[in-house]
N, C-alpha and C positions, 0 to 999 in steps of 0.2 A: 503491499500500500504507500509504498514511495516515502516510509520512514514515518508515517504519521505515528504505526504501532509498533512496539519491539518485543520481543519473545528472547528472552535466556534462554542459549542454548549450552551454555557450560556450565561446569564448576572446578573448571583449571581454577586451582591455589596458591596460584602463583605468585612470591615474595615481591616481584618487582613485573611494572608494566608490559602486554602484552606486546610486541613491535613489530610484527607481521601477521597478516590473516591475508591468507590467500583461498577461492574459491574458484575450483575446478569448473575450466567452461562447458564441458561435457559430463558435470554428470555434479550440479550443485551440491550434491549429499555431499562429495570429498571436500575436505574444509582443513588446510594447512594454517596452523598457526604456532607463534614461538615469542619470548620475551631475551633476554638476553643470552641464557646458555640454555634453556630447554624448549623442546622440540616436542607437539602436539597432535595427531591427526587424530579425523572421525571422517567413518565411511556412510554415515546413516545421520547428514544432516544436525550434529551435534548432540543423538540423543546420548552418545558413548561416545567418550575419548580414549586414546591408543598414547600414551608418555612414551616415547620415543629417542626420551633424551640418550639411553643407550645406546643408543647403533649410529648416534653421531659418528662420525670420523677423525674430531678433534674434538678434546675438550681444551675449558677453558679460553676459550678464543670469541667473542661474541658475535654472535646468529647478527649477520646486517640486513640480509633478503631470500625471499621465498619466491619462487616462481616455479608453475605450472604446464605442461606441454601441452599448448593447445590441443591437441587429437586423442594426449596419455595421459588420464587424469593418476596415474601412476607413479611416471615420469614426470622428475622435479629438478630443481636445481636450487642448492643453496648456498651465499656470500657468509665468509667470514670477517672480521676487523684482523690488525696486528699485521706484523712486517714479520713475514714467516712464508715459505715457499708454497704450503698450501693454505691457499683460497675460496676455492671454485671447487662445487664437488655435485655430482650428478647420482640421481637413483634413479633405476629403473622401476623398485618394487617398493614403491609408497613409502624411503623412508628408511625401510628396515635393514639395507647395503648402502653405501657409498664407493664409488668412483672419483677421483682426484682428476680433474680436465683444470686441470692450472697450467699449463705447458706453454709456456712463450709468455707468463703477466709476470710485472715486476713483482719484486718482495715486498708491495704495498697494502694497504688496508683495501677489500671491498667496497663498496655501500652497497648496489643494487644490480638486478639480473636480469634481464629482461627477454623475452624470445621474439621475434620479428615473425607474427600470424599471418604475412602475406606471402612469404616466401613457404610454398607448400612442398616443396619438392624436394628438401634437406631440411637442416633442422641453424637457422641463423640466429645466435645469441650476443649482447650487447650487455658489459660489464659496465658498471660504473665505478673507479676508482681515484684514489688522491688525488688523482694526476691524469685525470680525463676517461675519456672511453676509449676500450677494449671492444674485438667485434673476432667471433668465432664463426667459420662456416665449418658445417658439420666436423669430421674428428679432426680439420686443420690445427693448429694452435695459433691460441690466441693472437691478437697484430691490435695496433696502436690504428684507435677509428680518429684521426684529430684533425681531419684538413677542415681548415676554418673552426675547430674549435682550439677553446685554452684550454691546457694544459691546468686544471684544476679541479676540482670535489669536484 
């Protein structure tokens, strides 16, 4: 009803504010959320939530962004802050296991990730970093995407 009324769909008791909330385009019952360090998933519109924090590929790094593949609600990407070598991860099973897809990125904090949904033949991703935007085409490494863009957060 365009936000006129609201219904509670979670009893997640986080000691921190939720930072990310994404709903799958192809199945609105699949929702992912996180605070800085904890990660949750529901596959039934919020009736039940799974705490998948223990499945995260790294610990102690701040979760900065989550994106869902536009065609597959189990295919997700997550970015992390921090100055380290592992910053972007992919899961093809709803966050149960993860693969590092950081190759080509500088060891800088990642702030956001998004899929270009206008490309349907392969996956194109964009990541917002401490030093501008990076682009990933399919299985290729990340490359700077900074033509006429400033190298800033």
